[in-house]
N, C-alpha and C positions, 0 to 999 in steps of 0.2 A: 638406162632404157630397160623397161620391163618386157621380157620375152613372152611370147604367146604360143600356146599349143592348142590342140583340139582333142577332145576325149577319144576320137577315133584313132589317135596316135597310140593309144594305150589299151589294146584289147586285153581281155581277162587273162588269156594264156601268157601274154608277154609280161604282165604285171606279176602274175603268180611265179613265173620262172625267175624274175628279177629279185625276188624277196631275199634269197640267200640267207635264210634263217632269221631275218628281221621280222618283227611283229608289228601288226597294224591294228589299232583300235579305232572304231567308229563311235563317236559320241554324239548323241542327239539331245540337245536341250529342248524340253517340251513343257508346255503349260496349256491345259485345256485343248488338246489336239486329238481327242479320241477318234475323230472321224478319219484321220489320215495316218496317224503314227503307226498303227498296226500294219497297214499295207507297206509302208516304208521299211519297217523292220523285217517283214516277211520276204520282201524282194531282196534285201541285203543278205539275209540268212540263206535263202535258197540258192541264189546265184553266186554269191561271193564267199560263202562259208562251206556250203555243202557241195555245190556243183564244181566250183573252182576255189582252191584254198588261197584267197587273197586276204580276207578279214579274219583276224584271230579273236577279236573281242568286240562285242556290240553292246553298248551301254546307252540307256535312255535315262537322262537326268530329269526326274519329275520335279518341276519347279512349282510345287504347291498347287497342283491341278485340283479343281473341284468337280471334275467329271471322271469318266472312265479311262483317262489316258494311261495310267499305270497298268491297269488290268489289260487293256488292249495291247500294250507293248509287251507285257509279260507273256500273254497268251501267244503272241507271234514269235516269241523266242528270244527277246532281249533280256539282259540283266537290267533291272530297274532299280535306280538309286534315288532316294529322296534327297534332293539338294540341300534342304534345310538341316539335315543331320550331318553334313560333311563340313568339317572345320568350322563349327558354329561360333567359335570364339573370334572369328574374323568378321569385320564389318561387312554390311551388305545383306539385304534380305532377298526377296524374290527378284529375279531379273535375268535376262539372257546372259549378260556378261558374267554375272556371279555363278550361274549354272555351268558355263563353259570353264571357268576357272576351277571350280570344284571337280569337274570331270577330269581335269589334269591330275588331280590328287588320287582319284579312285581308279583311273585307268592304268594299264601297264605297258602299252605298246610303245615301240620306239618311234613309230610314225602315228600321229594323231590326226584323224579326219573328223571335221565337224560338218554336219548337215542339219538343216532345219526339219522340223516335224510337220510342217503344214503343207507340204508339196502333194498335189494330186497327181496320180499316175507316176509315182517316183521311178526313175530310171537308174539302175545300178551303175550305169556309165558315169553318174555323178561321182561316185566313190572312185572309180577307175581313173577318171580324169584328174582327181585331186591327189590320189596316192601315187599314180603312175610316174609323174616327174620326179618324185622323191625317191622312188625305188629304182628307177632306171638311169638316173643321172646323179652323179656325186656333187655336181655344182649347184644343186637346187636345195634350198633350205625351207622355203615357204611358198605355198601355192594358193592363189586366190581364184575362185570360180567366177565365171560370168556366163550369161545366157540371154536368150530372148525372153522377155517378160510381157506377155499380153495383158492389157487392161480391159476387163470385161469383154474379152475375145478380140480386141483390137490390137494388132501387133505394134511393137515399137513405142507404146505409151505407158509402160510400167516404170517403176523406179522413180517416182515423183520426188521423194526426199533426196535421192541421189542427184537428180538434175537441178533441183531448185536450191539445195543447201550444200550438199557435200562437194559437188563439182566446183561451185564458185569458191568455197573455202580452199580446196586443193589448188585451184588455179592461182590464188593470191598468195597462200602461205606455204604450200608444199608442191610446187610445180613438178618436182621430180616424180611425183605419183600420178601426174595427169595421164600417162598412158593406160592406167587402170580403167577398164570399161565399167566395172561396177564395184567401186570401193566399199559399198555397204552390203555386198552380197553376204549372205549368211553361211555360204559354203566355202570352207577354207581348210587347209591342212598344213602341218609343219612337223619338222623333226622335234622330238620331245625336248632336247636341250635348248632349242631356239625358243619354243613356247614357254619353257620354264624360266627363261632369262628376261622376260618382259612383263610389265604389269598388265592387268586386265581391267579395263574400265567397266563399270557396272552398267546394266540395262542396255538400251539400244545404241549406246556410244561405243560398244566393244569392237564392232567391225572396223570403224574408222581408226580407233585407237590402236588396234593391232597392226594395221598396215603402216601407220605413222611410226610406231615404236619399233617394229621389226626393221623397217628401212633405216631408222635412225641408229639402230644398233649394228646392223650388218651391211647397210647399203642396199641398193636395189639389184645388184648383180646376182644375188642368190634368190631373188623373188621373181616368180613367174605367174602368169595367169593362164587359165585353161577354159576354153569354150565348152560348156557342158550341154549345149543344145537349147532346149526350151524348158522353162520352169513355169508351171501353172499352180497358182496358190490363191488363197483368199485375198482379194484386194480390199483394202480398208478405205473408208471414207476420209475425206480431208480432215475432218474434225479429229479423227484418231491419229493422224500423222503429225499434228502440231507438236505434241510432246516429244515424238521421235526427232523431229527437226530441231527442237531446242536442245535435246540431248546431244545431237551431232554437233550443233553450234558450240556448245560448251566444250566438247572435246577439242575441236579445232582451235578455239581461242586459247584454251589452256596449253595445248601443245605448241602453239605459236608464241607463248609467253605473254598473252594479253588477257589474263584472267582477272580483269578489274571489275569494279562495280559490285553488285550484290551476288554472292555465291553461297549456296546454290541458287540458281535462277528460278524464277516462277513464270509460268505462262499467264499472261494478263490479257483478258478479253473484255470487251465492253459489257458492262452490266453483270459481270460474273466475278466470283471470288478468285483470287490468284491461285493457280494450280502449281504447287512446287514440283520442280523436276530435279530431283537430287543428283548430285555428282558423287559417285562412289568409285574409288580406285583401290583395287586389291594388289598387294605386292607381288613381285615375281615369285612364282611358286618355288623356285630354287632357293629362295631366301627364307622360306617358311620352315621353322624348326620342326614342326610336327611332320611335315612332308619329308624332310631330309632323314628324319629318324625312321620313317616307315619304308624308305627306299631300299 
């Protein structure tokens, strides 16, 4: 059973007092998010670094942005790292999972918090709800966020890939994870030793891969989820969600031991050229020689 909390259970003063010398890194993978990333960074820096000492390190992993994402994040007070320049000898180009994996290498915190860069009206309670269980409870190793996700202003209709792809996969192959409200949520956190012990799937498959792999390694006893409130972000059209859904399908089938057929898969639509959806898996960071050497 996956236990649930609410971000209100973890006010800033409680989380700060519970740190006891432990360090917290917030890592934000970002690609072409100049309109939102600066406000997110500014909220974290002002509320959780300057007003209350919860966050020790704030890193934006710029995943090959072609806009002003890096400048906006830097101006707001983040350390900006070009993902392409981190451990380039390892497979994987641009992609969310690749950027998160590389963030593990460049960050230093004992607790790592991942938040997405595309949230409008970012609430620092996101970070408190993710880091809080790890800092206040010794029996928690990994935290998954969940929230209300409006679709074009309509409550309860967001998370289409979750409901139409991830949830059926979990129901059939990984029923022990069925209590998770939003297995594809981009907001999660974990103890460094836990995150460094599991592989990271590249691209959009990273979120499902992490919950499957963490539960497979440690069981669900140390995995909790936290209600972060409401998340408002850019809703993509269905055409943009097809590759995401196929990436999630590949992860689920591979982790279930059913990776037959043609891999990597390609998205095939009537009258269109197949669109390859590559499957990339990066090794546990704890096994990477360059990381161990720099630790």
